[in-house]
SETIBA-61264 format. One record per residue (C-alpha): residue number from 0; x, y, z. Coordinates in pm, 1 decimal. Layout:
REM residues N
ATOM num       c1       c2       c3
ATOM NUM        X        Y        Z
...
This chain:
REM residues 256
ATOM num       c1       c2       c3
ATOM   0  -3112.8    487.4  -2920.3
ATOM   1  -2938.0    285.2  -2678.3
ATOM   2  -2632.2    400.7  -2515.5
ATOM   3  -2368.4    160.9  -2516.2
ATOM   4  -2109.0    192.8  -2205.9
ATOM   5  -1767.4    110.6  -2297.9
ATOM   6  -1405.0     99.7  -2127.3
ATOM   7  -1099.4     17.0  -2236.4
ATOM   8  -1009.3   -193.2  -1949.0
ATOM   9  -1237.5   -490.4  -2072.4
ATOM  10  -1475.9   -645.3  -2247.5
ATOM  11  -1668.0   -943.7  -2412.6
ATOM  12  -1725.9   -976.2  -2818.7
ATOM  13  -1897.5  -1292.9  -2887.8
ATOM  14  -1697.7  -1576.5  -2779.7
ATOM  15  -1380.4  -1367.0  -2749.7
ATOM  16  -1283.3  -1173.9  -2421.5
ATOM  17  -1066.8   -887.1  -2403.0
ATOM  18   -839.7   -748.5  -2148.2
ATOM  19   -691.3   -407.7  -2233.4
ATOM  20   -743.5   -478.0  -2593.4
ATOM  21   -576.2   -804.6  -2613.9
ATOM  22   -755.3  -1107.1  -2621.0
ATOM  23   -802.5  -1349.2  -2271.3
ATOM  24   -673.9  -1626.0  -2459.4
ATOM  25   -347.4  -1507.8  -2622.8
ATOM  26   -265.6  -1385.7  -2243.0
ATOM  27   -399.0  -1653.7  -2015.5
ATOM  28   -103.3  -1873.8  -1975.5
ATOM  29    193.7  -1605.1  -2167.3
ATOM  30    183.4  -1339.4  -1871.3
ATOM  31    153.3  -1400.5  -1501.3
ATOM  32    -49.9  -1206.1  -1247.9
ATOM  33    197.1   -954.2  -1218.7
ATOM  34    224.1   -828.7  -1546.4
ATOM  35   -138.5   -848.2  -1622.2
ATOM  36   -234.1   -648.3  -1282.2
ATOM  37     15.6   -397.5  -1415.3
ATOM  38   -147.3   -426.1  -1775.2
ATOM  39   -561.1   -395.9  -1651.9
ATOM  40   -418.8    -38.6  -1416.1
ATOM  41   -157.1    122.9  -1596.2
ATOM  42   -301.0    -27.1  -1970.1
ATOM  43     -3.1   -163.7  -2083.6
ATOM  44    252.7   -462.9  -2024.5
ATOM  45    583.4   -379.7  -1833.6
ATOM  46    915.7   -426.6  -1874.5
ATOM  47   1137.0   -620.7  -1682.1
ATOM  48   1240.5   -329.2  -1434.3
ATOM  49    873.7   -291.4  -1377.7
ATOM  50    772.5   -630.4  -1331.9
ATOM  51   1013.1   -672.7  -1075.2
ATOM  52    923.3   -341.5   -868.3
ATOM  53    577.4   -446.8   -953.3
ATOM  54    577.6   -755.3   -777.7
ATOM  55    761.5   -650.1   -487.7
ATOM  56    516.7   -384.3   -415.4
ATOM  57    295.1   -654.1   -448.1
ATOM  58    478.1   -906.5   -172.9
ATOM  59    591.5   -670.3     76.2
ATOM  60    172.3   -580.2    117.8
ATOM  61     52.6   -953.2    168.4
ATOM  62     32.9   -981.6    527.6
ATOM  63    123.9   -808.4    882.5
ATOM  64    -10.6  -1007.1   1130.0
ATOM  65   -299.5   -989.7   1324.4
ATOM  66   -365.8   -580.6   1221.9
ATOM  67   -713.1   -472.1   1302.1
ATOM  68   -804.9   -512.1    986.1
ATOM  69   -710.3   -923.2    996.4
ATOM  70   -933.4   -874.0   1310.7
ATOM  71  -1218.7   -744.9   1109.4
ATOM  72  -1193.5   -955.5    870.6
ATOM  73  -1191.9  -1265.9   1115.6
ATOM  74  -1515.6  -1110.8   1355.8
ATOM  75  -1702.9  -1098.2   1025.0
ATOM  76  -1647.1  -1436.5    975.2
ATOM  77  -1768.0  -1543.3   1290.4
ATOM  78  -2126.6  -1334.2   1246.2
ATOM  79  -2143.0  -1417.6    882.4
ATOM  80  -1984.6  -1776.7    819.9
ATOM  81  -2079.9  -1821.7    478.1
ATOM  82  -1969.7  -1433.7    382.1
ATOM  83  -1581.3  -1490.9    258.0
ATOM  84  -1671.1  -1156.3     40.0
ATOM  85  -1807.4   -992.0    315.6
ATOM  86  -1529.7  -1050.0    534.7
ATOM  87  -1256.1   -967.2    322.7
ATOM  88  -1466.0   -659.0    276.8
ATOM  89  -1422.6   -567.4    609.8
ATOM  90  -1050.8   -605.1    642.5
ATOM  91  -1003.7   -366.2    348.2
ATOM  92  -1203.3   -113.6    488.7
ATOM  93   -993.0    -45.0    743.1
ATOM  94   -652.1     44.0    521.3
ATOM  95   -669.0    403.5    600.0
ATOM  96   -424.5    654.5    737.3
ATOM  97   -267.7    443.7   1034.8
ATOM  98   -254.7     88.7    867.2
ATOM  99   -173.0     37.4    489.7
ATOM 100   -341.0    364.7    363.6
ATOM 101    -88.9    597.6    432.8
ATOM 102    140.6    479.3    148.4
ATOM 103   -136.7    723.1    -58.7
ATOM 104    -76.2    979.1    179.8
ATOM 105    307.7    973.3    136.9
ATOM 106    262.2    956.1   -203.4
ATOM 107     92.4   1285.3   -221.2
ATOM 108    295.6   1446.6     66.9
ATOM 109    568.0   1354.9   -181.2
ATOM 110    416.7   1443.9   -501.7
ATOM 111    277.0   1794.0   -412.8
ATOM 112    648.8   1917.0   -268.7
ATOM 113    817.7   1769.3   -596.0
ATOM 114    596.1   1966.7   -825.0
ATOM 115    638.7   2256.3   -680.1
ATOM 116    989.4   2340.9   -829.0
ATOM 117   1192.8   2197.7  -1123.2
ATOM 118   1527.1   2294.7   -935.1
ATOM 119   1593.7   2046.9   -706.9
ATOM 120   1989.0   2045.5   -656.8
ATOM 121   2078.3   1861.8   -345.1
ATOM 122   2051.2   2122.6    -86.3
ATOM 123   1657.5   2159.5   -195.3
ATOM 124   1595.2   1801.5    -51.3
ATOM 125   1722.0   1904.5    255.0
ATOM 126   1561.6   2293.3    287.4
ATOM 127   1218.7   2136.7    167.7
ATOM 128   1215.5   1808.9    424.4
ATOM 129   1284.8   2018.8    687.2
ATOM 130   1002.2   2329.3    655.1
ATOM 131    738.6   1997.7    600.5
ATOM 132    874.9   1812.5    914.0
ATOM 133    882.1   2226.7   1096.0
ATOM 134    508.7   2253.7    983.1
ATOM 135    395.4   1899.9   1092.3
ATOM 136    552.7   1933.5   1447.0
ATOM 137    431.5   2251.0   1479.9
ATOM 138     47.7   2131.2   1417.9
ATOM 139     80.4   1817.2   1611.1
ATOM 140     65.4   1583.5   1318.6
ATOM 141    242.3   1302.9   1227.0
ATOM 142    399.3   1241.5    920.1
ATOM 143    266.1    995.2    686.4
ATOM 144    497.7    710.8    567.6
ATOM 145    761.7    774.3    857.2
ATOM 146    819.1    562.4   1181.9
ATOM 147    705.0    213.4   1281.1
ATOM 148    530.7     75.1   1574.5
ATOM 149    770.4   -245.5   1570.5
ATOM 150   1111.2   -121.8   1376.6
ATOM 151   1209.2    193.3   1639.1
ATOM 152   1546.1    276.3   1470.3
ATOM 153   1554.0    130.9   1132.2
ATOM 154   1252.3    -47.3    898.0
ATOM 155   1433.6   -365.3    753.6
ATOM 156   1168.4   -348.2    438.9
ATOM 157   1321.8     27.1    276.0
ATOM 158   1655.7    -45.0    219.8
ATOM 159   1619.2   -356.6     30.2
ATOM 160   1317.3   -179.1   -162.6
ATOM 161   1537.3    130.7   -247.4
ATOM 162   1837.6   -128.8   -399.7
ATOM 163   1549.5   -283.1   -550.7
ATOM 164   1473.4     86.4   -725.2
ATOM 165   1813.7    209.8   -798.3
ATOM 166   1891.9    -90.3  -1011.8
ATOM 167   1548.5    -81.8  -1163.7
ATOM 168   1583.6    292.0  -1230.5
ATOM 169   1329.0    409.9  -1004.7
ATOM 170   1515.0    627.3   -804.8
ATOM 171   1506.5    933.4   -828.8
ATOM 172   1369.0   1272.3   -690.5
ATOM 173   1070.0   1146.6   -491.7
ATOM 174   1291.7    858.0   -350.6
ATOM 175   1574.5   1190.6   -241.3
ATOM 176   1282.1   1369.7    -73.4
ATOM 177   1172.7   1129.1     94.7
ATOM 178   1534.1   1014.2    259.3
ATOM 179   1591.5   1381.2    302.5
ATOM 180   1276.4   1345.9    495.9
ATOM 181   1382.6   1126.7    771.4
ATOM 182   1691.0   1232.1    825.7
ATOM 183   1510.2   1581.6    874.6
ATOM 184   1219.4   1416.0   1123.9
ATOM 185   1467.4   1233.4   1341.0
ATOM 186   1653.4   1588.0   1351.6
ATOM 187   1360.6   1801.7   1437.9
ATOM 188   1163.7   1506.9   1680.4
ATOM 189   1495.3   1371.3   1863.9
ATOM 190   1414.1   1058.1   1794.2
ATOM 191   1463.1    795.7   1520.5
ATOM 192   1179.5    847.4   1285.1
ATOM 193   1230.1    590.3   1031.4
ATOM 194   1136.9    598.2    647.6
ATOM 195    895.1    269.3    697.3
ATOM 196    808.7     43.9    433.0
ATOM 197    504.0    265.2    279.9
ATOM 198    673.0    592.6    249.8
ATOM 199    989.2    435.9     82.0
ATOM 200    714.2    235.7   -191.0
ATOM 201    532.2    567.6   -204.2
ATOM 202    881.5    734.7   -337.3
ATOM 203    903.2    402.7   -542.0
ATOM 204    581.3    419.0   -726.1
ATOM 205    618.5    837.6   -812.1
ATOM 206    948.7    797.2   -936.7
ATOM 207    856.2    489.0  -1198.7
ATOM 208    568.0    774.8  -1318.3
ATOM 209    278.0    629.5  -1117.2
ATOM 210    -22.3    766.4   -924.2
ATOM 211    -45.6    815.4   -542.3
ATOM 212   -405.3    624.1   -609.2
ATOM 213   -172.6    337.5   -779.7
ATOM 214     -9.4    313.4   -472.1
ATOM 215   -228.4    220.0   -258.6
ATOM 216   -449.1     36.8   -522.6
ATOM 217   -137.7   -219.8   -543.3
ATOM 218   -128.1   -200.6   -170.7
ATOM 219   -499.0   -337.8   -139.2
ATOM 220   -438.8   -596.1   -376.9
ATOM 221   -178.7   -730.4   -199.8
ATOM 222   -328.6   -746.0    136.5
ATOM 223   -684.6   -948.4    -10.7
ATOM 224   -397.2  -1198.5    -22.9
ATOM 225   -302.5  -1178.5    355.4
ATOM 226   -666.5  -1163.3    419.8
ATOM 227   -814.0  -1416.0    226.7
ATOM 228   -536.6  -1640.4    412.8
ATOM 229   -636.1  -1559.0    742.7
ATOM 230  -1026.1  -1636.4    654.4
ATOM 231   -887.4  -1963.7    539.4
ATOM 232   -725.5  -2019.5    888.9
ATOM 233  -1004.5  -1919.5   1072.4
ATOM 234  -1268.7  -2197.3    892.9
ATOM 235  -1013.7  -2383.2   1000.4
ATOM 236   -866.7  -2309.7   1353.9
ATOM 237  -1123.2  -2046.6   1452.4
ATOM 238   -997.1  -1773.6   1672.0
ATOM 239  -1242.4  -1516.9   1657.9
ATOM 240  -1471.4  -1681.5   1896.1
ATOM 241  -1223.2  -1626.5   2171.3
ATOM 242  -1115.5  -1244.2   2060.5
ATOM 243  -1513.8  -1191.3   2099.2
ATOM 244  -1530.9  -1327.4   2465.0
ATOM 245  -1254.2  -1113.6   2548.1
ATOM 246  -1398.0   -789.1   2389.7
ATOM 247  -1733.3   -943.8   2597.1
ATOM 248  -1577.1   -948.7   2905.4
ATOM 249  -1413.9   -586.5   2889.4
ATOM 250  -1735.7   -456.1   2855.9
ATOM 251  -1954.4   -652.3   3104.8
ATOM 252  -1988.4   -348.3   3420.5
ATOM 253  -1747.0   -413.6   3709.2
ATOM 254  -1906.8   -594.5   4039.5
ATOM 255  -1894.4   -446.7   4404.1
């Protein structure tokens, strides 16, 4: 007896290719990449509001300059110039709690807190936020989704994202808690700890009815575009050799 491994995501049957039950030829020139990505990840096509929000999630993650991931990707290409896919993978592997991956941690924190109760009057957000901030400070832990190494007082992306979320109907309990956390964090820590783009997107994704894993997945897809741009630039205008030379010199023993 032969066991067939099937999935709802995609399949091939004779001359036809199916994506979530849609014939690929039927959707090939009918929907754009944002719509098809949403279809593949969620299982259905987005309405206009979900599509608009999804596009913002992708665009906001495209590139942030010479981050550790971009450096890792360029250095991998230096060692394996034929391995574009390996260099891309190297750039994605560093998506963690400090860079890129904080969105999943922030979404998990927001989601768990909101799930703890059903009665969320306005004062409840402040109460929950103060408890979370106090706990993190006592444990000397950073709060994922808050603060930024460059945008000290405000992350310019956050307000715009939340405005669009309101327009699209995706501003609810999770976004409200995120904003309350920012206010409480700044007050308790005695310095500005603005809600950053990752934290804002975490709240938005949850208010869209999606999961923390989805939040990270979309961020990774968006970041692929930026990393590939770095790698194509590296092929034409290499800088990884200079980076490696700096590392090599820094590791040399000091001379008497």
